[in-house]
N, C-alpha and C positions, 0 to 999 in steps of 0.2 A: 867408476862404474865399473860394475865388476859382472863380465859374465863368461860365463865355464862352463865347456859343452863334459858329459859324464863321459871317462869315459870308455869306449867299444873296442871292439875288436872282431878281425874276418878267420879265428882260426891261428893256430900254430903253425902256418906258414910261414916262407922266407919274406917275407912282402916288407918292406922298409918300414918304418912308425917312423912318428917323434919323441923324441926324448922324453921322460915323464909322462905320457901321457897313457903309452900301451894301445892308442889308435894305430891300427894297421893301415896299407894303402893298396893298391889296386897296382898296376907298369906304370910309365907313362902316357897318358893319354895326348897329351899337347906337349913337343919339342918346338921351341922357338931357337934355331942356330943363325947366328950372326946378323941380325938382321940391323941395317945402317936403311935411313929414310931423311932423306931433305929436299928440305924447299928453296931452290934457285941456291943463295951460298947458304942459308942457316940450314944446320944441320940439327933436326932434331931427334935423331937418333942415330948411336954411332955402335953398328957391333955387340949388339943386347943379343945374349943366347939366355934361358932358361928352360927349364923344364916342368911339369905339371902332371903329377899322378892323378889315377881315380880316386875317388871320394875324399880328395882333399880339399879343405879352404887355402889358397895360396893369395897372399895379400902382394902387391905394388902399390908401393908409395914412395914417397919425394918430394921437396919444397915444388913451391909452383912453379910452372915452366920445365919441370924435370924430363917429361916425354911419358908421362904416363899414358892421359887417354891416346895421344897417337900411338904405342905399342896396340894399345886394344883396337885402333881404330885397324891396324894393320894385321892383328889374327882377326877381326872378321867382316875384312874388304874391304872397308872404308879406303883406306891408303895401299896405295902399292909402293912399296918397301925398293930402293935399288939396289941392294943386296941382301943375301941371305935367303933363307926357304922357311917355312913351318910346315910340321910334321903333326896330322891329326891322326890317332889311329893305324898309325902303319904307313898312313899315303904322304909322301911329301909333295910341297907346292911351293913354286917361286911365287906365283900373287895367288891371292883368293880373291873371291868374287864371294860378293854380299848374298845372293839370293844362293848358290851353293854351297855356301859356310852354314848359314841357316840348314838348307835337305841334310846338311850332314850330321847336326844336331849341336849347331851351338848359337846360345838366345844371347841376345845383349840388350843391357837398358844404361840409357844414355845418364849424361851429368843433367842436364837440361832436358824437362818433361817434353817430350812432344806426343804426350796424349790428345785426345779429340775430345775436347772443354764441351761442345755441345752436345755430343754423343753418351748415355749412362754407363757405367759402371761393366754393367753387364757385355755390353754391345761392345766395348772398347776391348776388352778380355776377350772375346769373339774374335775380333782382329787378328791376336795371337795364334786361332788356330786353323787360317788360310790357307798355309800348305799342307794342310792336310786334308782338305775339302777334297774330292774327287768328282763332284758333281761338275757340266758344264753352268753355265751361268740362265740361260734359258731354264733350264730342271730348278736349279734355285730358288728362281724368281718365280717360278709356279706351285713350285711347293710341291711334288707330287711326287708320290713312288719312293724310291730308291733316295732321290734327294730330301725327303719330308724324312725319312728313317736318319741320312745320314747327318741331319742339322741337330735334330734329337739328340742325339748319339756325342756332338761336340758340343752340345746346350749342358748335356749331363756331366762334360769333363771339366768347363768353366764351372759349372754350380761345384763342383769339387772342388778346388780352387779356391770360388770364394768363402767356400767353411771352412777351408786351412786358415788363410789369411785372416778370418772373422771380419770380413764386411759384410757378410748377410744384410745386413741391414740399411746397407748403401747402393746394391745391388740396381736399383732403378733410378735412381740421383745421377745427374749429369753432373759428372769430372768435376769440369769447369766450380761448382759451388762446394766441393770436398776441403777442409784445410790440407796443404801444404802435405803433412804427413801420409795420410790417407793418398793422396793423388801419387807418392812414392810407392806406396803400397800397391795402388792399381797396376799401376808401369811395370812392379817385381810380379803379377797377374800374371798380363799380356807374357813376360817372357816367359813364366811357366807353361800357359796355354802352348805352347810350344812343343813341349814336353822333352829340353833337350838334354844332352848329356852335360854339355858344358854351359855355365851360366858366368857371363862375363857382368859385373856388375860396375858400373862407372859413378862414383861416389854414390851410394845412395843412403848414406844418410847426412848427407848435405844438407841444412839448413833447419835439421831436425832440433827440437826440445831434448832433453835426456830421456824423458817418460817414452818421446818417438823413437828414440836410436836403441834404448831396451827392448822395444819392439820389434824392429826388424833385425836386429842383433838375434833375436829369439826365432824370428822367420827364418834366416839363415843358415841357421842352423838347422832348426827342423826339414828344412830344404836339404842339406845337404847328408841329413841321420836318415829320413824316413824315406825318401827320393831314391837318396844316393848320387844327389847331381854334384860333378866338381864345381868348385865355384872359386871362380880367379875375382879379384874384389881391392878396388883401389879406394883407401880411404883417408883421409885426411886425421882423422881422431885417434892419437896410435896408443891411447887407451883400448878402445874397441877393436882394433890391430892386434896389440897383445893377448887380448883375452882370447878371440876368437880363430884365429891364424896358424895352422898349420905349421908354414914356411914363411919366410916372407923374402921377396923380391928388392932391392934399393935402387932408384934411378937418381940423379942428379945432374941438370945439365946433355940429358943424352945417353948418360952412361951410366953402366950400373958398376954401384960400388958397395955393394952389401948382396948377401945372398944367403939365407939358412934358417934357422927356428928362430923363433923371437926373441929366444934372450938371446942368442947369438948375435942376432941384428941388433940387439937392445944395446949392447957393450962393445958394439964396434967403432973404433975412432975415427975412422973416414965418414961413417953415419952422423955421429955424433955433430963431429963439425959442418957438414951438411947443412943439419937443422938448427945449429947456433949460427950460420951463416958467417965461417971461418974460413971454409974452404978454399973460395977464391978470390 
């Protein structure tokens, strides 16, 4: 599967770019420094550092058990690391809290779908607008005055996302009745409804067939290009990673063993050994 993005740029400024693509990025938006995480005597992450620049697609890869999901869980506040810090837009935190992370503009999808299966596609995506609702529960229940106008605005935003991800035909369908690939798309839609600056995607293509993967790749690149959303992506399909990522960080047994553009990572002997199962 080959899905390449068209080169684009932000002008002639000195911003870093991915070699060979002409794509330019902004400053560092997310900076992970020396993160270590342990559960009892089991070390999940050991002294992990990497950064993410505005508008790039940053992939995190590694064999099963490498600590990839644990790293995302530290970024979005699900786990609290014992050591290290995370800086987002110049603000540094020893510990991030999930609600605080969401309010700052970081959204997350999960490897295992956590959708409301009995609710419609539209209503599932509407839950992504919760942090942006200002009316109290009483006014929302009555749907009067400002609360009604606010709900209309949120529904319009959700309808735009539904159109963008091409799921108009399923907007009133209960999510549990949809094929797995479409459920993954609804999960992405709900995250986009938060209007995030950074989107964390935990294996968004797991369990998909080739056609579904191609569609998801296209949508991720469109989100990155058209919305300007920075994407941090965990994915096992190396063809996908090499095609759509601007930079890749590689974890193995909770340690970082590689970091760079896809061509550098692909040629890294440590990365090759880890994926061949001969590094330990």
